[in-house]
LOKE-655547 format. One record per residue (C-alpha): residue in three letters; residue number from 1; x, y, z. Coordinates in Angstrom, 1 decimal. Layout:
BEGIN
<sero><resn>ALA</resn><resi>NUM</resi><xx>X</xx><yy>Y</yy><zz>Z</zz></sero>
...
***
This chain:
BEGIN
<sero><resn>MET</resn><resi>1</resi><xx>124.7</xx><yy>114.8</yy><zz>103.0</zz></sero>
<sero><resn>GLU</resn><resi>2</resi><xx>122.1</xx><yy>116.8</yy><zz>104.9</zz></sero>
<sero><resn>SER</resn><resi>3</resi><xx>118.7</xx><yy>115.2</yy><zz>105.3</zz></sero>
<sero><resn>THR</resn><resi>4</resi><xx>115.9</xx><yy>117.0</yy><zz>103.5</zz></sero>
<sero><resn>ARG</resn><resi>5</resi><xx>113.0</xx><yy>115.1</yy><zz>105.2</zz></sero>
<sero><resn>LEU</resn><resi>6</resi><xx>110.2</xx><yy>117.3</yy><zz>106.4</zz></sero>
<sero><resn>ALA</resn><resi>7</resi><xx>107.1</xx><yy>115.9</yy><zz>108.1</zz></sero>
<sero><resn>GLY</resn><resi>8</resi><xx>104.0</xx><yy>116.4</yy><zz>105.9</zz></sero>
<sero><resn>HIS</resn><resi>9</resi><xx>105.9</xx><yy>117.2</yy><zz>102.8</zz></sero>
<sero><resn>SER</resn><resi>10</resi><xx>106.6</xx><yy>114.4</yy><zz>100.3</zz></sero>
<sero><resn>LEU</resn><resi>11</resi><xx>106.6</xx><yy>114.2</yy><zz>96.5</zz></sero>
<sero><resn>PRO</resn><resi>12</resi><xx>104.2</xx><yy>111.3</yy><zz>95.6</zz></sero>
<sero><resn>ASN</resn><resi>13</resi><xx>104.4</xx><yy>110.0</yy><zz>92.0</zz></sero>
<sero><resn>GLU</resn><resi>14</resi><xx>107.6</xx><yy>112.1</yy><zz>91.4</zz></sero>
<sero><resn>GLY</resn><resi>15</resi><xx>105.4</xx><yy>115.2</yy><zz>91.9</zz></sero>
<sero><resn>ARG</resn><resi>16</resi><xx>103.5</xx><yy>114.5</yy><zz>88.7</zz></sero>
<sero><resn>ILE</resn><resi>17</resi><xx>99.8</xx><yy>115.1</yy><zz>88.4</zz></sero>
<sero><resn>LYS</resn><resi>18</resi><xx>97.2</xx><yy>113.0</yy><zz>86.5</zz></sero>
<sero><resn>ASP</resn><resi>19</resi><xx>96.4</xx><yy>114.0</yy><zz>83.0</zz></sero>
<sero><resn>PRO</resn><resi>20</resi><xx>92.9</xx><yy>115.2</yy><zz>82.4</zz></sero>
<sero><resn>SER</resn><resi>21</resi><xx>91.8</xx><yy>111.8</yy><zz>81.1</zz></sero>
<sero><resn>GLY</resn><resi>22</resi><xx>92.8</xx><yy>110.2</yy><zz>84.4</zz></sero>
<sero><resn>TYR</resn><resi>23</resi><xx>94.7</xx><yy>107.4</yy><zz>82.7</zz></sero>
<sero><resn>GLY</resn><resi>24</resi><xx>98.3</xx><yy>108.7</yy><zz>82.8</zz></sero>
<sero><resn>TRP</resn><resi>25</resi><xx>100.6</xx><yy>111.3</yy><zz>84.3</zz></sero>
<sero><resn>LEU</resn><resi>26</resi><xx>101.5</xx><yy>114.7</yy><zz>82.8</zz></sero>
<sero><resn>VAL</resn><resi>27</resi><xx>105.2</xx><yy>114.8</yy><zz>81.9</zz></sero>
<sero><resn>VAL</resn><resi>28</resi><xx>105.2</xx><yy>118.6</yy><zz>81.6</zz></sero>
<sero><resn>GLY</resn><resi>29</resi><xx>103.4</xx><yy>120.2</yy><zz>84.5</zz></sero>
<sero><resn>PRO</resn><resi>30</resi><xx>103.7</xx><yy>121.5</yy><zz>88.1</zz></sero>
<sero><resn>ALA</resn><resi>31</resi><xx>105.3</xx><yy>119.5</yy><zz>90.9</zz></sero>
<sero><resn>THR</resn><resi>32</resi><xx>102.7</xx><yy>118.8</yy><zz>93.5</zz></sero>
<sero><resn>CYS</resn><resi>33</resi><xx>103.7</xx><yy>118.3</yy><zz>97.2</zz></sero>
<sero><resn>SER</resn><resi>34</resi><xx>101.6</xx><yy>116.1</yy><zz>99.5</zz></sero>
<sero><resn>CYS</resn><resi>35</resi><xx>100.7</xx><yy>119.3</yy><zz>101.3</zz></sero>
<sero><resn>GLY</resn><resi>36</resi><xx>99.1</xx><yy>120.7</yy><zz>98.1</zz></sero>
<sero><resn>ALA</resn><resi>37</resi><xx>101.7</xx><yy>123.2</yy><zz>97.2</zz></sero>
<sero><resn>GLN</resn><resi>38</resi><xx>102.4</xx><yy>123.4</yy><zz>93.4</zz></sero>
<sero><resn>SER</resn><resi>39</resi><xx>105.3</xx><yy>124.7</yy><zz>91.4</zz></sero>
<sero><resn>GLU</resn><resi>40</resi><xx>105.2</xx><yy>126.4</yy><zz>88.0</zz></sero>
<sero><resn>PRO</resn><resi>41</resi><xx>105.1</xx><yy>123.9</yy><zz>85.1</zz></sero>
<sero><resn>LEU</resn><resi>42</resi><xx>108.3</xx><yy>121.9</yy><zz>85.0</zz></sero>
<sero><resn>THR</resn><resi>43</resi><xx>109.6</xx><yy>119.5</yy><zz>82.3</zz></sero>
<sero><resn>THR</resn><resi>44</resi><xx>111.4</xx><yy>116.7</yy><zz>84.1</zz></sero>
<sero><resn>ASP</resn><resi>45</resi><xx>111.2</xx><yy>114.6</yy><zz>87.3</zz></sero>
<sero><resn>ASN</resn><resi>46</resi><xx>114.6</xx><yy>115.9</yy><zz>88.4</zz></sero>
<sero><resn>ALA</resn><resi>47</resi><xx>113.3</xx><yy>119.5</yy><zz>88.0</zz></sero>
<sero><resn>ARG</resn><resi>48</resi><xx>110.3</xx><yy>118.6</yy><zz>90.2</zz></sero>
<sero><resn>LYS</resn><resi>49</resi><xx>112.6</xx><yy>117.0</yy><zz>92.8</zz></sero>
<sero><resn>ARG</resn><resi>50</resi><xx>114.9</xx><yy>120.0</yy><zz>92.8</zz></sero>
<sero><resn>TRP</resn><resi>51</resi><xx>111.9</xx><yy>122.4</yy><zz>93.2</zz></sero>
<sero><resn>HIS</resn><resi>52</resi><xx>110.6</xx><yy>120.4</yy><zz>96.1</zz></sero>
<sero><resn>ARG</resn><resi>53</resi><xx>114.0</xx><yy>120.2</yy><zz>97.9</zz></sero>
<sero><resn>ASP</resn><resi>54</resi><xx>115.5</xx><yy>123.6</yy><zz>97.1</zz></sero>
<sero><resn>VAL</resn><resi>55</resi><xx>112.5</xx><yy>125.9</yy><zz>96.9</zz></sero>
<sero><resn>HIS</resn><resi>56</resi><xx>109.4</xx><yy>124.5</yy><zz>98.6</zz></sero>
<sero><resn>LYS</resn><resi>57</resi><xx>110.9</xx><yy>122.7</yy><zz>101.6</zz></sero>
<sero><resn>ALA</resn><resi>58</resi><xx>113.5</xx><yy>125.4</yy><zz>102.1</zz></sero>
<sero><resn>ALA</resn><resi>59</resi><xx>110.6</xx><yy>128.0</yy><zz>102.3</zz></sero>
<sero><resn>VAL</resn><resi>60</resi><xx>108.7</xx><yy>125.8</yy><zz>104.7</zz></sero>
<sero><resn>ARG</resn><resi>61</resi><xx>111.8</xx><yy>125.5</yy><zz>107.0</zz></sero>
<sero><resn>ALA</resn><resi>62</resi><xx>112.4</xx><yy>129.3</yy><zz>106.8</zz></sero>
<sero><resn>ALA</resn><resi>63</resi><xx>108.8</xx><yy>130.0</yy><zz>107.8</zz></sero>
<sero><resn>GLN</resn><resi>64</resi><xx>109.1</xx><yy>127.6</yy><zz>110.7</zz></sero>
<sero><resn>GLU</resn><resi>65</resi><xx>112.3</xx><yy>129.3</yy><zz>111.9</zz></sero>
<sero><resn>THR</resn><resi>66</resi><xx>110.8</xx><yy>132.8</yy><zz>111.8</zz></sero>
<sero><resn>SER</resn><resi>67</resi><xx>107.7</xx><yy>131.6</yy><zz>113.7</zz></sero>
<sero><resn>ARG</resn><resi>68</resi><xx>109.9</xx><yy>130.4</yy><zz>116.7</zz></sero>
***
């Protein structure tokens, strides 16, 4: 399996964000990368992980490749 690690890009708390009350986590909501990037609202932890791996980090890698 290919490594998907990318410095500066992690998915803390399964990518969930705190609910407005600050006491829990939103189940339905955007994935939030440690770099601040956010997805559209997603409904599951697996969907957030998939977005982070297949969309966000892939876009970051592609941008790095074109800037070389």
